[in-house]
C-alpha positions in Angstrom: 0.0 0.0 0.0 2.8 2.4 0.9 4.5 1.6 -2.4 1.3 2.3 -4.4 0.9 5.6 -2.5 4.5 6.6 -3.5 3.9 5.6 -7.1 0.7 7.7 -7.2 2.4 10.7 -5.7 5.5 10.3 -7.9 7.9 11.1 -5.1 9.3 9.7 -1.8 9.4 11.5 1.6 7.5 14.5 2.8 5.5 14.7 6.1 3.7 11.6 7.2 0.7 12.5 9.4 0.5 8.9 10.7 3.8 9.3 12.4 3.8 12.3 14.8 5.3 13.6 18.0 4.2 16.1 20.6 6.1 19.0 22.3 5.2 21.6 25.0 6.8 24.9 25.7 6.1 27.8 28.1 6.3 31.3 26.8 6.7 33.6 29.8 4.3 33.3 32.6 1.1 33.5 30.6 1.3 31.1 27.6 1.7 27.4 26.8 2.7 26.4 23.3 2.0 22.8 22.3 1.9 21.0 19.0 1.6 17.6 17.4 3.6 17.4 14.1 4.9 14.7 11.7 8.4 13.5 12.6 11.3 14.9 10.7 12.1 13.1 7.4 15.0 12.2 7.4 15.0 11.6 11.2 16.5 14.4 13.4 19.0 13.4 16.1 17.6 14.0 19.6 19.0 17.1 21.3 18.5 19.0 24.6 15.8 21.7 24.4 14.8 24.8 26.3 11.3 24.5 27.7 10.8 27.9 29.4 11.2 31.2 27.7 11.3 34.1 30.2 9.5 36.9 28.2 9.2 39.1 31.3 12.9 39.1 32.0 14.4 42.5 31.2 16.7 42.6 28.2 16.4 38.9 27.7 15.4 39.2 24.0 18.2 41.7 23.3 20.8 39.5 24.9 19.7 36.2 23.4 18.2 37.0 19.9 19.9 36.2 16.6 19.4 38.2 13.4 18.9 36.9 9.9 18.4 39.7 7.4 15.4 41.8 8.5 14.3 39.8 11.5 15.6 39.4 15.0 14.4 36.2 16.6 14.8 33.5 19.3 14.5 30.0 17.9 12.1 27.6 19.7 11.9 24.6 17.5 12.7 23.4 14.0 11.3 20.4 12.0 11.8 19.5 8.3 10.6 17.1 5.6 12.6 16.3 2.4 11.1 15.1 -0.9 13.0 12.7 -3.1 12.5 11.3 -6.6 11.0 7.8 -6.8 14.2 6.4 -8.2 17.5 7.4 -6.6 20.2 8.0 -9.2 23.7 9.6 -9.1 23.7 13.4 -9.1 20.0 13.6 -8.2 19.4 14.7 -4.7 16.2 15.9 -3.1 13.6 17.6 -5.2 13.0 20.1 -2.4 12.1 20.4 1.2 9.5 21.9 3.6 10.8 23.4 6.8 9.0 24.8 9.9 10.7 27.1 12.3 8.8 28.2 15.4 10.4 31.4 16.7 9.8 34.3 19.1 10.0 37.8 17.8 9.5 41.3 19.2 8.2 44.4 17.5 10.9 47.1 17.4 10.7 49.5 20.4 10.2 52.5 18.1 7.0 51.0 16.8 3.6 51.1 18.6 2.8 47.8 20.3 0.1 46.0 18.2 -3.3 45.5 19.9 -4.6 42.7 17.5 -3.6 40.5 14.6 -4.2 43.1 11.8 -1.9 45.6 13.6 0.7 42.9 14.0 0.5 42.1 10.3 1.1 45.8 9.4 4.0 46.1 11.8 5.7 43.0 10.3 5.2 44.3 6.8 6.6 47.7 7.8 9.6 46.0 9.3 10.2 44.0 6.1 9.7 46.8 3.7 11.6 49.3 5.8 14.6 47.1 6.0 15.1 46.3 2.4 14.2 49.8 1.1 16.3 51.7 3.6 19.6 53.4 2.8 22.2 50.7 2.2 24.1 49.6 5.3 26.9 47.1 4.8 27.0 46.3 8.6 23.3 45.3 8.9 22.6 44.2 5.3 19.7 46.7 5.1 18.9 48.6 1.9 19.3 45.8 -0.7 16.5 47.1 -2.9 17.9 50.6 -2.7 21.3 49.3 -3.6 19.8 47.8 -6.8 18.2 51.1 -7.7 21.4 52.9 -7.1 23.3 50.5 -9.3 20.9 51.0 -12.2 21.1 54.8 -11.8 24.9 54.7 -11.8 24.9 52.4 -14.8 22.6 54.8 -16.6 24.8 57.8 -15.7 27.9 56.1 -17.2 26.2 55.5 -20.5 26.7 57.8 -23.5 22.9 57.7 -23.8 21.3 57.3 -20.4 18.4 55.0 -19.9 14.9 56.4 -20.3 12.8 56.2 -17.1 10.9 53.3 -18.7 14.1 51.4 -19.4 15.4 52.1 -15.9 12.2 50.7 -14.3 12.3 47.7 -16.6 15.9 46.9 -15.6 15.2 47.6 -11.9 12.2 45.2 -12.0 14.3 42.5 -13.7 17.1 42.8 -11.0 14.5 42.8 -8.2 13.1 39.5 -9.5 16.5 38.0 -9.5 18.0 39.2 -6.3 15.7 41.8 -4.7 12.9 41.8 -2.2 9.7 43.2 -3.7 7.5 45.2 -1.4 4.9 43.2 0.4 1.5 44.9 0.7 -0.9 42.2 1.7 -1.5 39.9 4.7 -4.5 37.7 5.8 -5.8 36.9 9.2 -6.7 33.2 10.0 -8.0 31.6 13.2 -6.6 28.3 14.3 -7.7 26.8 17.6 -9.4 30.1 18.7 -6.2 32.1 18.1 -5.8 34.7 15.4 -2.8 34.4 13.2 -1.7 36.8 10.5 -0.2 35.4 7.3 2.1 37.0 4.8 4.2 35.5 2.1 7.8 36.1 1.1 9.1 35.0 -2.3 12.7 34.7 -3.3 14.2 32.7 -6.2 13.6 29.1 -5.5 12.3 29.8 -2.0 8.7 30.5 -0.8 8.1 31.5 2.8 4.7 31.4 4.6 5.0 33.4 7.8 2.2 33.0 10.3 2.4 35.2 13.4 0.3 35.7 16.5 0.4 38.3 19.3 1.6 37.4 22.8 2.1 40.4 25.0 4.1 43.7 25.2 5.2 43.6 21.5 6.1 39.9 21.6 4.8 37.5 19.0 5.1 33.9 18.1 5.9 33.0 14.5 5.5 29.7 12.5 7.7 30.2 9.5 7.2 27.5 6.7 9.9 27.6 4.1 9.4 25.7 0.9 12.6 25.3 -1.1 13.0 23.8 -4.6 16.3 22.1 -5.1 16.5 19.9 -8.2 12.9 20.5 -9.2 10.3 23.3 -9.5 7.0 24.5 -8.1 4.9 22.7 -10.8 5.7 19.2 -9.5 3.3 17.1 -7.4 5.5 17.1 -4.3 5.4 20.9 -4.2 1.6 21.1 -4.3 1.4 18.5 -1.5 3.9 20.4 0.6 1.8 23.5 0.3 -1.3 21.6 1.2 0.3 20.2 4.3 0.9 23.6 5.9 -2.7 24.4 7.0 -3.2 20.9 8.7 0.0 21.6 10.6 -1.2 25.0 11.7 -4.3 23.2 13.0 -2.0 21.2 15.3 -0.3 24.2 16.8 -2.0 25.4 20.0 -1.3 28.5 22.0 -3.2 28.7 25.3 -3.2 31.1 28.2 -2.2 29.4 31.4 -5.1 30.7 33.4 -7.4 29.0 31.0 -5.8 25.6 31.5 -6.9 22.9 34.0 -5.0 23.2 37.3 -3.1 20.0 36.6 -1.7 21.5 33.4 -1.1 25.0 34.8 2.5 24.3 36.0 5.6 25.6 34.4 8.0 22.8 33.5 11.3 22.8 35.4 14.0 24.7 33.6 
């Protein structure tokens, strides 16, 4: 039966919802995060984990966060699923992979603290667009879009016959598609397990990111970042469509609960 299923899907691997595991985390003094997700494929070696995240501790985020391009974050959990061709041959690796990162983020202190999901969505878009369209900064990596525009302007100025405005915009758009970060203007709000999550999409060459985020408190938010990467394949293949279709069922398995709403037996923080 499993063989027939693989033949019908035309790939091996991916998330298997019949093989799952459960995890629990405590986000500050008010929130419990729990989820039941398909096990990693290929398997992930066991490792020690942090269970308690002290959101109320002063400067904890600033002292423990990492930064990747536009976002500062604290990693909670990562899980991944690879997709392979039916027949393994030399020089053919995985077709692609789907990865989920659960992370903690915090709205910049110079921004108003969001009151609901829609305000959080706008704050995250402002953060994204502001970073890539700022003045170029080699130290932080900000301003990559501005750098592309400046390159085109400089190229035009060096020409005996400068580009027309239409030609400049066409060249800028082409470069943006190849290595830029087009402005994001839309987000949607979804409700999973009585919790509002805002969703926005990031598209890069060969990479598609679905970012779901929900408010916690005092500018803190929880994000479920799904990253779909094509390796030796493309987004028209069956595995890619199945990977996209697996995202919403996984979001249904992520639960965020306020501790005062839990039964007394469950309202205990795990030992650090």
